[in-house]
C-alpha positions as CSV (number, residue, x, y, z in Angstrom):
1,M,-80.2,-7.7,-195.0
2,S,-79.2,-11.2,-196.4
3,D,-76.8,-13.4,-194.6
4,E,-75.4,-14.3,-198.1
5,I,-71.7,-14.2,-198.1
6,R,-70.8,-11.9,-200.8
7,P,-67.6,-13.0,-202.9
8,R,-64.5,-10.7,-202.2
9,A,-63.8,-8.6,-205.1
10,L,-60.5,-8.2,-205.2
11,A,-57.2,-9.7,-203.5
12,I,-53.8,-9.0,-203.9
13,A,-51.1,-11.5,-202.5
14,L,-47.7,-10.2,-201.2
15,Q,-44.3,-11.2,-200.9
16,Y,-42.1,-9.8,-198.0
17,E,-39.0,-11.0,-196.5
18,K,-38.9,-10.0,-192.9
19,G,-35.0,-8.5,-192.8
20,S,-34.9,-8.1,-196.4
21,R,-34.0,-4.8,-197.8
22,E,-35.9,-5.1,-200.7
23,A,-39.4,-3.8,-200.8
24,P,-42.5,-5.6,-200.8
25,K,-43.9,-7.1,-204.4
26,I,-47.2,-8.2,-206.0
27,I,-46.9,-12.2,-206.4
28,A,-51.1,-12.7,-207.0
29,K,-53.6,-10.4,-207.9
30,G,-57.2,-11.4,-209.1
31,R,-61.1,-10.2,-209.1
32,G,-63.8,-12.3,-208.4
33,L,-63.2,-16.1,-208.5
34,M,-60.2,-15.4,-209.1
35,A,-59.8,-13.7,-206.0
36,E,-61.2,-16.2,-204.0
37,R,-59.0,-18.6,-205.2
38,I,-56.2,-16.8,-204.0
39,V,-57.6,-16.1,-200.4
40,A,-58.6,-20.2,-200.4
41,L,-54.8,-20.8,-201.1
42,A,-53.5,-18.3,-198.5
43,E,-55.8,-20.0,-195.7
44,E,-54.8,-23.4,-196.8
45,N,-51.2,-22.4,-196.4
46,G,-51.8,-20.6,-192.9
47,I,-51.0,-17.1,-194.6
48,V,-52.5,-14.2,-192.3
49,I,-54.9,-12.3,-194.4
50,E,-55.3,-8.9,-193.9
51,T,-58.8,-7.1,-195.1
52,N,-58.3,-3.6,-196.4
53,P,-60.1,-2.7,-199.7
54,V,-58.5,1.0,-200.1
55,L,-54.9,-0.8,-200.4
56,A,-55.8,-3.5,-202.7
57,Q,-57.4,-1.3,-205.0
58,A,-54.3,1.1,-204.4
59,L,-52.2,-2.0,-205.6
60,S,-54.2,-3.2,-208.1
61,G,-52.7,-1.3,-210.4
62,V,-49.2,-2.8,-209.7
63,E,-48.2,-5.8,-212.4
64,I,-47.5,-9.0,-211.1
65,D,-43.4,-9.3,-210.0
66,D,-43.1,-5.9,-209.7
67,T,-42.6,-4.0,-206.4
68,I,-44.9,-1.9,-204.9
69,P,-44.7,2.2,-205.4
70,L,-42.6,4.4,-202.6
71,E,-46.3,6.0,-202.3
72,L,-47.6,3.2,-200.7
73,Y,-44.8,2.2,-198.6
74,E,-46.1,3.2,-195.4
75,A,-49.6,1.7,-195.9
76,V,-48.1,-1.9,-196.8
77,A,-45.3,-1.4,-193.9
78,I,-48.6,-1.2,-191.5
79,V,-50.0,-4.5,-193.3
80,I,-46.6,-6.0,-192.8
81,G,-46.2,-5.0,-189.4
82,Y,-50.0,-6.8,-188.5
83,V,-48.5,-9.9,-190.5
84,L,-45.4,-9.9,-188.2
85,R,-47.4,-9.5,-185.2
86,V,-49.8,-12.4,-185.8
87,N,-47.0,-14.8,-187.3
88,S,-45.0,-13.9,-183.6
89,N,-48.2,-14.8,-181.4
90,R,-48.9,-18.0,-183.2
């Protein structure tokens, strides 16, 4: 087993305004080095990162600036709930 950190294969960035009636939308996505850059920018800006490879893969087909599809609302709502709880505890 290696101690080497495996590069992030995929990263998806969502935008959601608390209290908004609009669905969350994809604002960035990328694989490999682009995924690493997305994560680094999130960390630099104090944005909560949730690791969920299955959801990221499901969202990878959504175009940037598009809202998430209806069938992923529940999964994304769980992530948003987590992010809101983490932010409220900061």
